[in-house]
N, C-alpha and C positions, 0 to 999 in steps of 0.2 A: 552818826547814827549811834544811839545808846545801846548798850548791851546788858543783858540780864546778869546779875551777880552769879546766878546759878544757870549759866548757859549750857545747853546740851553739848556744844562742841568742846567745852572745857571740863566736861563731867568727869573724865578720868582723873583730873586733878583734884577737884573738890570732894569727890566721893572717897578718895583714898587719903586726902590730907585736909583736915578741917580748916586749917589756916589759909589754904590756897586761894579760896574765893575772895577773901578780903585783901590778902597781900597783892593780888593781881591788880586791884584798883589803884595801887600806888604807882603803876607803870603805864605810860602812854601806849596806845595801840601802835604796833609796828608792822611794817610790811616789807616784802622783798619781791624780786622778780617772779619767783615761783608762785607766791600768793596772788600777785596781780594777774598772772597768767590764768590761775584757777578762777579768779573773779570773772575774767573775760569769757572763759569757757562756760561758766554758769549763766552769764547773760545770754550767750548764744543759744544754749540749750533751752532756756526759758522761751526765747523768741520762737524757736523751732516747735516746741510743744504747744504754745499758745496759738500760733498762726499757721500751723500745719506744714511748716517747711521741712525739706529733706535735701540731701545732696542731689536728688534727682530733679528738683524744681527750683534750685537757687544756686547762683554762682558764687565763687569766692569774692569777687568784686562786689556783688550785691550784699554779701555778709559784711564786708568792710564798710560799705556805705550805710548799712542799717545800724551798725554799732558805733560808727565813727572811730573805729580802731582797727588795726591790722590783724586779721585772722590768718593763721597758717593753714596749709593743706592738712597737716597732721592734726591740728585742733579740729578742723571741720570734720575729718573722718572719725575722730574719737568722740566728739559730741554726737555725731550721727548714730554711733553704736549705742550710746546711752539712750538717745531719743527713741530709736527703734525698739530697744528693750522695753521701755515704758509702754510704747504703743502696742507691743505684742501682748503684754500682760493685760492691758485695757481691752484689747480686741478679744482675747480669750474669754473675758467676762462680759462681752458686749451683748451676748444672747440673753443674759439674765435681766430680770425686770427692773432691778435697781443697781446701776453701776456707773461710776463716773471717775474721771481723772482730774485731780486738782494740782495745780503747779504753784510753787513758792507760797505755801500756805502757812499762815501764822498759827501757832499752837500755844496754848497756855496750860501749864501744869502747876500753877500757883498753889493749888490745894495740897500739893506735896512738898514744894519748896517755895517759900514766900517770894513772890515776884518772878518766879521761873517761867520763862517763855522762850520760844525760838521759832525758826522758819524751816519747815520741811521742804526739800526740793520737789518731791512729788508724793502724792497720796492717791491711791486708787481704792475706791469704795466698792465693795462687792457684798452688799448686805444679804442678798439671796444665797450666796455661797458661804455666808458666815465668816468672811475674812475681810481684813483691811490690809492693803499692802502699803508699806512705808519705804520710800526709796531715797537713798542719799547718793548723789553724784560726787565722786572724788576724782579730781584731775591729777593729783600728785602721784609720785612713783613709790612712795613708802606704803607698803601693803597694809590694808585695813580689812578686818574680817567682820562679817555680820554676826558671828556667834556671840550672843549675849552682849551686843554692842550697846553701851549705855547711852550714847547719843541718840541712837534710833529708838531705844526703849523709852527715853524721855519724850521724844516726839509722839510715840504711840500712846503714852500716858496722857499727853495733851489732847490728842485726838479723842481718846475715850472719854476724857473728862468733859469735853465740850459737846458730846453727842446727846441728843434727846434720849430719855430713858427707853422709849420704845425701840429705838435703833440699837441701843446697847444690848438689848435682849436678843438681837439678831446676830450678834457677833460672838464667836467663840475663839478666834485666833487672829493674831497679827503676824503678817509675814514681813520680816525686815530684809531689805536688800541693800547691799553696798555695791555700787556700780563704779568700777575702776578700770576703764578701758586701756590705760597705759601700763597696767600690771598684768602679767601672765595669769590667766585663770582668775581674773579680778572681779568677776561677777559672782558674789556669794550671797546666800540666803540663810535665814534662821527663823523658824516659826516659834512664836511664844504664845502660850495660851493666855486668856484673859486672867485666869487665876494666878499664873506666874507673874504676869504684868502687874497685877494689883499688889502682890507680895513684894515685888520690886519697889512699888510706890511707897509701901510702908518703910522700907529700908531708906528710901530717899528722904522721908520725913525725919528719920533719925539722923541722917548725915547732914541735912541742912540745919537741924537744930544744933548740932555740934559746931557747925561753921559759924553760927550766929551767937554762940556763947562768948562771954568775956574771955579774952586771951585764948583763942582756939589753939589747939595743939598743932604743932608742925610735925608731920610724919613723912620722912624721906623714903623714896623708893623709885625703882626704875620707871614705872608707868607714870606716876604723878609728877615726877621731876623733869621728865624729858622736855616738855614744852613750857614749863613754868617760867614766867618772866622774872620771878623773884629768886631763882636758884643761885645767882651770884652773891646774894646777901643773906642766904639761909643758913643759920647755925646748925639746923637739923641735918641738912645735906652735907655740910662740912664734916660733922661728926660721923655721919653715915659713910662718907668717902674715906675718912681717916680709919675707921674700923675695918673697912674692906682692904685697903692697901697697907694697913698695919704700921702707920707712923703717927707720931704725935705732933700736930701743928702747934701746940702750945709750948712744946719743949724742944724747939729747934734753935740751934745757934747760927750756923752759917748755911747748912745744907741738910735737907731731909735725909734720914738714914732709912732706906727701904729694906725690906726683908730679902734674904738670899733666895732667889727664884728656885734654885735647885732644892731647897729645903721645904718648899711649899707642898702641902698635901694636895691630892687630887680635888678634894672638896674646896680647898682654898683657891686653887687655880680656877675651878668652875665659877666660884662666886665672883672673882675678879673679872673673868671674861664676860659673865652675864651682866656685870655692872659697868663695863668699860665705857659704853656710850654715855652713861649718866655722869661718870667721873670726869670724862673729857669735857662734857658740856658744862659741868660745874666750873672747871678750871678756865674754860673760855669765857664764861660769864663773869668770873672774878676779874679776868684780864680786861674785858670790855668795860666793866664798871670803874676801872682805874684810869680810863682814857679821858683826859680833860676835854677832848673835843666833843664828848657827849655830855658835858656838864657835870662831871664827877671829879673830885679832887684826886690827884695822883696818890699812890700808896707810899707812905713813909718808908724810906730805905730802898726804893726801887727807882729805876730809870725806865722811861717809856721809849721803846724803839719803834719808829714808824717805818713802814715799807709798803710797797704795792700789794703785798700779800696780806697785810694787816698790821696790827700793833701788838707788840709783846712786852713782857716785863723782864728786867734783869735786876738782880740785887747789886747794891753798890755800897 
């Protein structure tokens, strides 16, 4: 399946780092057990919403047969929480003269970012109430909040862009929902006015133009680097990490000389702690890129050590 260069799910990267969108195209799509589990949960939720299933009228064995994959009791329960949440919102609006639930809906925001499109998990239209609900089902355990969530705002832009002008005049707000049943208090909402959404769209025009420029700038940071596939080969992130931990990668002989922890200021300690996950991810990405088993040459001056826990580098 092809992906948009300006995909909503990776928007935190390309909005904050102009080079991120193009750099990501040099890396193949990867997956892991958590991602595959999330994909299965999405498939199940779609079937439930489209065909009216719930844990009250379908068994675990029937779910397994329907999907051709094994669904756990935990997944069935969590998916049902999301499905019932969608149905409750749709039911609350059912008395209105124009209201509908749309599942796995393709949206196009290409007028703001060339070729920009995505698929929203659920959209509930409530024209008479002047609102459109955009819902995103997240099965992971890393908390995500609906507050000014750029992925959901791009979906909303796509919905608004495709609406007939007569219907646009009926809408004044978009209600964004992140539905995360495996996280405590994981159902969050944020209401964005049409005016705020369109202002965001103008920002997206500027950000996408920067990304499409010749030699777009690399800008490192906690948000954009966290899930970037290019972080192990990124000079901007290397420089960013060097500045935070205060050692010079270009001027090392045998071993990096790190600052004395006792002499760090409170501000320096906070900066390091806030960036800890990014720096560790960068180091892991560099280590992974040096593993010949994934088709990359070993780093000169280092030995690769393999183990069940992973592969590491040591100097020699």
